[in-house]
C-alpha positions in Angstrom: 16.8 38.8 28.1 14.4 37.8 25.4 12.2 34.7 25.6 10.5 32.6 23.0 7.6 30.1 23.2 6.4 27.2 21.1 2.9 25.7 21.2 2.0 22.2 20.0 -1.7 22.4 19.7 -4.0 19.4 20.0 -7.8 19.2 20.5 -7.9 19.2 24.3 -4.5 20.3 25.5 -1.6 22.4 24.2 2.1 21.6 25.0 3.9 24.8 25.9 7.7 25.3 25.9 9.4 28.6 26.8 13.2 29.1 26.1 15.5 32.0 26.6 17.7 33.5 23.9 20.5 31.0 24.7 18.2 28.1 24.0 17.8 26.9 27.6 14.3 25.7 28.6 12.7 28.1 31.1 9.3 26.5 31.5 7.4 23.5 30.1 3.7 22.7 30.8 0.4 21.7 29.3 -2.5 24.2 29.0 -6.0 23.8 27.8 -6.4 24.6 24.1 -8.4 27.8 24.8 -7.3 31.4 24.2 -8.2 32.4 27.7 -6.1 29.6 29.2 -3.1 30.5 27.1 -3.4 34.2 27.8 -3.7 33.6 31.5 -0.6 31.3 31.5 1.6 33.8 29.6 0.4 36.7 31.8 1.2 34.7 34.9 4.6 33.8 33.4 5.5 37.5 33.3 8.4 37.2 30.9 9.3 39.5 28.0 8.2 37.2 25.2 9.6 38.0 21.8 7.7 35.5 19.7 5.1 32.7 20.3 4.9 30.2 17.5 2.1 27.7 16.7 1.6 25.5 13.7 -1.2 26.1 11.2 -4.0 23.8 12.2 -7.8 23.8 12.6 -7.6 25.6 15.9 -4.7 28.0 15.0 -6.9 30.8 13.6 -9.0 30.9 16.7 -6.1 30.7 19.1 -4.0 33.2 17.1 -6.8 35.7 17.0 -7.4 35.5 20.8 -3.8 35.9 21.7 -3.0 38.7 19.3 -6.1 40.6 20.6 -4.6 40.2 24.1 -1.3 41.8 22.9 0.8 38.6 22.8 3.3 38.3 19.9 1.7 35.1 18.4 2.8 33.8 15.0 1.2 31.1 12.9 4.0 29.3 11.0 4.0 27.1 7.9 3.4 23.4 8.6 5.7 21.7 6.1 8.7 23.6 7.3 7.9 22.9 10.9 7.5 19.2 10.1 10.9 19.1 8.5 12.4 20.5 11.8 10.4 18.0 13.9 11.9 15.1 11.9 15.2 15.7 13.6 13.7 14.8 17.0 14.5 11.2 18.1 11.0 10.8 19.6 8.0 12.6 18.3 5.9 13.7 21.2 3.9 16.8 22.0 6.5 17.9 24.4 9.3 17.5 21.9 7.3 19.3 19.2 6.8 22.2 21.5 10.5 22.3 22.2 11.3 22.3 18.5 8.8 25.1 17.8 10.3 27.2 20.6 13.8 26.7 19.1 12.4 27.7 15.6 11.1 30.9 17.1 14.5 31.6 18.7 16.6 30.9 15.6 14.1 32.4 13.1 13.9 29.2 11.0 10.2 29.6 10.2 7.9 31.1 7.6 4.8 33.0 8.8 1.5 32.2 7.1 -1.4 34.5 6.9 -4.3 33.9 9.3 -7.6 34.8 7.7 -10.1 37.1 9.3 -13.2 36.0 11.1 -15.3 37.3 8.2 -13.4 35.2 5.6 -13.6 32.1 7.8 -17.4 32.5 8.2 -17.8 32.9 4.4 -15.6 29.8 3.9 -17.7 27.9 6.4 -20.9 28.8 4.6 -19.5 27.6 1.3 -18.4 24.4 2.9 -21.8 23.8 4.5 -23.5 24.3 1.2 -21.1 22.0 -0.6 -21.6 19.3 2.1 -25.4 19.4 1.8 -25.2 19.3 -2.0 -22.9 16.3 -1.9 -25.0 14.4 0.5 -28.1 15.1 -1.5 -26.5 13.7 -4.6 -25.5 10.6 -2.6 -29.1 10.1 -1.5 -30.4 10.5 -5.1 -27.8 8.0 -6.3 -29.0 5.6 -3.5 -32.6 5.9 -4.8 -31.4 5.2 -8.3 -29.5 2.1 -7.0 -32.6 0.8 -5.2 -34.8 1.1 -8.3 -32.1 -0.3 -10.6 -31.9 -3.5 -8.5 -35.6 -4.0 -9.2 -35.1 -3.5 -12.9 -36.5 0.1 -12.9 -34.6 2.7 -14.8 -35.0 6.3 -13.5 -33.5 8.1 -16.5 -32.5 11.8 -16.1 -35.4 13.7 -14.7 -34.9 17.2 -13.5 -34.6 17.8 -9.7 -38.1 19.2 -9.7 -39.5 16.0 -11.3 -37.3 13.6 -9.4 -39.7 12.7 -6.6 -42.7 12.3 -8.8 -40.7 10.1 -11.2 -39.5 7.9 -8.4 -43.0 7.5 -6.9 -44.4 6.6 -10.3 -41.8 3.9 -10.8 -42.1 2.5 -7.3 -45.9 2.3 -7.5 -47.5 0.1 -4.8 -44.5 -2.2 -4.4 -44.5 -3.3 -0.8 -40.7 -3.2 -0.5 -39.8 -0.2 -2.6 -42.6 2.2 -1.7 -41.7 2.6 2.1 -38.0 2.8 1.3 -38.3 5.5 -1.4 -40.8 7.4 0.7 -38.3 7.8 3.5 -35.4 8.7 1.2 -37.5 11.2 -0.7 -38.5 12.9 2.5 -34.8 13.3 3.4 -34.0 14.6 0.0 -36.8 17.1 0.2 -35.4 18.4 3.5 -31.9 18.7 1.9 -33.3 20.6 -1.1 -35.0 23.1 1.2 -31.9 23.6 3.3 -29.7 23.9 0.2 -32.0 26.7 -1.1 -31.7 28.5 2.3 -27.9 28.3 2.2 -27.8 29.5 -1.4 -30.1 32.4 -0.5 -27.7 33.4 2.3 -24.7 33.3 -0.2 -26.6 35.5 -2.7 -27.4 38.0 0.0 -23.8 38.3 1.0 -22.6 38.6 -2.6 -25.2 41.3 -3.2 -23.8 43.5 -0.5 -20.1 42.7 -1.0 -18.5 45.2 -3.5 -15.5 43.0 -4.3 -17.8 40.0 -5.2 -19.9 42.3 -7.4 -16.8 43.5 -9.2 -15.5 39.9 -9.7 -18.9 38.9 -11.2 -18.2 41.4 -14.1 -15.7 38.9 -15.4 -17.1 36.3 -17.9 -18.1 33.0 -16.3 -17.8 34.2 -12.7 -21.0 33.7 -10.7 -21.9 34.3 -7.0 -20.4 31.1 -5.7 -17.1 31.6 -7.5 -16.9 35.2 -6.5 -17.5 34.5 -2.8 -15.0 31.5 -2.9 -12.4 33.8 -4.4 -13.1 36.6 -1.9 -12.9 34.2 1.1 -9.8 32.4 -0.1 -7.5 35.1 -1.6 -6.6 37.5 1.1 -3.6 39.3 -0.4 -5.1 41.5 -3.2 -2.9 42.6 -6.1 -2.6 42.5 -9.9 -0.7 39.2 -9.8 2.5 40.6 -11.2 4.2 42.3 -8.2 2.7 40.5 -5.3 1.3 37.0 -6.1 -1.8 35.9 -4.3 -1.6 33.3 -1.6 -2.1 29.6 -2.7 -5.4 27.8 -2.1 -5.8 25.7 1.0 -4.6 22.1 0.8 -7.9 21.0 2.4 -9.8 21.3 -0.9 -10.6 23.5 -3.8 -13.4 26.1 -3.5 -15.2 25.0 -6.6 -13.2 26.6 -9.5 -9.8 25.7 -11.1 -6.9 26.8 -8.8 -4.7 28.0 -11.6 -2.5 31.0 -11.2 -3.7 32.5 -14.5 -7.2 32.4 -13.2 -6.1 34.3 -10.1 -4.3 36.9 -12.3 -7.3 37.3 -14.6 -9.7 37.9 -11.7 -7.3 40.1 -9.9 -6.9 42.1 -13.1 -10.6 42.5 -13.2 -10.4 44.0 -9.7 -7.8 46.4 -11.0 -9.3 47.4 -14.3 -13.0 46.8 -14.0 -14.8 45.1 -16.8 -12.3 46.1 -19.4 -13.8 49.6 -20.0 -11.2 52.3 -20.6 -11.0 55.1 -18.0 -11.9 52.9 -15.0 -10.2 53.8 -11.8 -8.0 51.0 -10.2 -9.7 49.0 -7.5 -8.8 50.1 -4.0 -7.5 46.6 -3.2 -4.9 46.8 -6.1 -1.3 47.1 -5.0 0.6 50.4 -4.9 2.7 49.6 -7.9 -0.5 49.1 -10.0 -2.1 52.3 -8.7 
């Protein structure tokens, strides 16, 4: 007899439900949201599991990677489709969600989503960290502008290199503004230094990544766009036979998420910079080869 499991993952604990091929519940419990704890539970269960389903969430990639490396048939399923199934439950609880996911695994009413590799997730985390520092630095600069504006001082549009000197010049020896802008400028200086370090790390990665170097041969594509594309698009093709996966709903990586942009950049991977006689890129699909 085949068995199926559903996992409703939360931050601290994961609700687990195991059903047989007839839909009867075999085991229900709560396990810590750790790959080792889940692996130990399923090994102790000692049942021939056909599929283990969990929704795509912030912990799903980590849990999925740990369970698949241990030989468990874990699948990460699409969230919207799972939510539509969960709406049929009279009461939405973690226990009922795990039951619904287990039934989805049994009936096959699910759509598997791709789980990115650890390398892609680390690149994505680096880009998000840089974007976070950049946004906070701009917020601090706008805060300094607001302080000066309230005192009737107009900062203008100085370059980032001349920003601190211009602010100190306007603040002068004002007993209220001087200590405030001094503290804020110290924070901004730290952010500028750390932003430069993060950018340097990105440039080092792009310099050694052949796909990013190939993408940068397209007009208007720089290191940040190339690495964002490389970390986001995980199914490589020309864009005609096997469309790339859509961007994450959590945010755009910094360039317009249009399908024609995907196709143009993927075409660059396949053809090179447009020069005749180039060999197709090894990531191109078999039809294009």
